Backbone bond lengths (Angstrom), bond angles and torsions (degrees), N, CA, C in turn:
res aa  C-N    CA-C-N  psi(-1)  N-CA   C-N-CA  omega(-1)  CA-C   N-CA-C  phi
1 M - - - 1.444 - - 1.529 111.01 -
2 L 1.328 116.27 -36.22 1.465 119.46 178.23 1.527 111.32 -65.70
3 D 1.326 116.27 -31.04 1.457 119.55 178.27 1.523 111.42 -64.57
4 V 1.317 117.42 -38.51 1.461 121.36 179.79 1.523 110.16 -63.81
5 H 1.312 116.67 -43.37 1.460 119.94 179.44 1.524 111.31 -65.58
6 A 1.322 116.84 -38.79 1.458 120.10 178.82 1.521 111.28 -65.55
7 I 1.317 117.04 -40.93 1.468 120.72 179.60 1.522 110.33 -67.70
8 L 1.331 117.13 -42.17 1.463 120.04 178.18 1.522 111.29 -63.89
9 L 1.320 117.11 -40.41 1.459 120.33 178.64 1.516 110.99 -65.45
10 L 1.309 117.43 -43.59 1.458 121.27 178.59 1.524 111.26 -62.85
11 T 1.314 116.91 -42.33 1.461 121.34 177.96 1.521 111.23 -63.36
12 L 1.300 116.53 -43.13 1.459 121.01 179.33 1.524 111.64 -64.26
13 V 1.322 116.97 -43.64 1.470 120.58 179.42 1.525 110.77 -63.82
14 C 1.317 117.84 -44.42 1.464 121.05 179.33 1.523 111.58 -63.84
15 T 1.330 116.79 -41.26 1.460 120.69 179.59 1.515 111.29 -63.89
16 I 1.309 116.63 -46.18 1.468 120.28 -179.77 1.520 110.83 -66.73
17 A 1.332 117.54 -43.39 1.462 120.33 -178.85 1.525 111.43 -63.48
18 A 1.307 117.40 -44.49 1.461 120.38 179.47 1.521 111.10 -67.63
19 G 1.320 116.66 -39.01 1.458 120.42 -179.43 1.512 112.97 -67.76
20 V 1.321 116.92 -42.63 1.463 120.83 179.50 1.514 110.04 -65.44
21 L 1.315 117.18 -42.69 1.462 120.29 178.28 1.521 110.95 -63.46
22 M 1.305 117.09 -42.12 1.463 120.88 179.34 1.526 110.92 -61.70
23 V 1.318 116.69 -43.92 1.456 120.30 -179.28 1.522 110.79 -68.85
24 A 1.316 117.51 -36.66 1.465 120.92 -176.27 1.524 112.77 -69.21
25 V 1.324 118.08 -32.59 1.463 119.41 -173.60 1.527 113.76 -101.15
26 T 1.301 118.38 -3.32 1.458 119.39 -178.91 1.516 111.55 -83.17
27 F 1.280 114.83 168.75 1.460 122.02 176.67 1.528 108.33 -59.38
28 P 1.335 118.35 136.67 1.475 119.71 -174.36 1.525 115.14 -53.82
29 A 1.316 118.47 -35.28 1.466 119.35 179.74 1.521 111.47 -68.79
30 A 1.317 117.36 -26.61 1.466 120.94 -179.58 1.522 111.96 -83.25
31 R 1.328 118.02 -10.60 1.460 120.54 -177.68 1.521 112.13 -60.91
32 Y 1.304 117.05 -38.18 1.460 119.37 -177.90 1.525 110.74 -67.32
33 L 1.314 116.70 -39.85 1.466 120.22 177.57 1.520 110.83 -70.37
34 A 1.325 116.49 -40.17 1.456 120.03 -178.14 1.524 111.15 -70.46
35 S 1.315 116.96 -34.38 1.463 118.46 179.72 1.526 111.17 -67.17
36 A 1.310 117.40 -27.63 1.466 119.73 174.69 1.522 109.90 -66.05
37 G 1.334 117.11 -31.37 1.458 121.23 177.42 1.516 113.36 -66.88
38 L 1.321 116.95 -20.94 1.461 119.62 177.39 1.524 111.45 -67.04
39 L 1.319 116.28 -29.64 1.453 119.62 -176.93 1.531 112.74 -84.63
40 L 1.326 117.84 -11.97 1.466 119.81 -179.12 1.530 112.75 -61.38
41 P 1.337 119.83 -43.27 1.473 118.59 178.66 1.518 113.40 -76.56
42 A 1.319 118.38 -6.26 1.461 120.22 -174.35 1.525 112.29 -64.97
43 L 1.312 118.32 -40.75 1.458 120.18 -177.87 1.532 112.52 -66.03
44 P 1.338 120.01 -48.43 1.476 117.89 177.28 1.524 112.90 -62.80
45 I 1.327 117.42 -35.59 1.461 119.91 178.80 1.527 109.66 -66.67
46 Y 1.321 116.60 -42.76 1.462 120.36 178.87 1.532 110.93 -63.25
47 L 1.316 116.69 -44.14 1.465 119.86 179.87 1.527 111.84 -65.26
48 A 1.326 116.62 -40.55 1.464 119.99 178.58 1.525 110.38 -65.39
49 R 1.317 116.46 -39.66 1.467 120.61 179.26 1.524 110.49 -66.18
50 S 1.310 117.00 -45.26 1.468 118.89 -179.42 1.528 111.13 -67.27
51 F 1.328 116.65 -35.12 1.456 119.99 176.56 1.520 110.55 -65.81
52 A 1.332 116.52 -40.88 1.458 120.32 -178.36 1.535 111.30 -68.74
53 L 1.325 116.94 -34.74 1.450 120.29 -178.88 1.522 112.72 -74.65
54 K 1.330 117.48 -24.30 1.456 120.62 179.70 1.520 112.19 -78.51
55 R 1.299 117.92 -17.52 1.461 121.27 -178.45 1.493 112.06 -80.00
């Protein structure tokens, strides 16, 4: 069970770090579109986390 939490945490950190960097270095007009892309992985991560916590 601890392995699942570690993998989810690592995935979340990598997703946020890559997303923030992408938004920070892109053209300012593209930031709004790119920031929407940060939320795309949120649903699978949330579902995986809730599934892991129910076990």
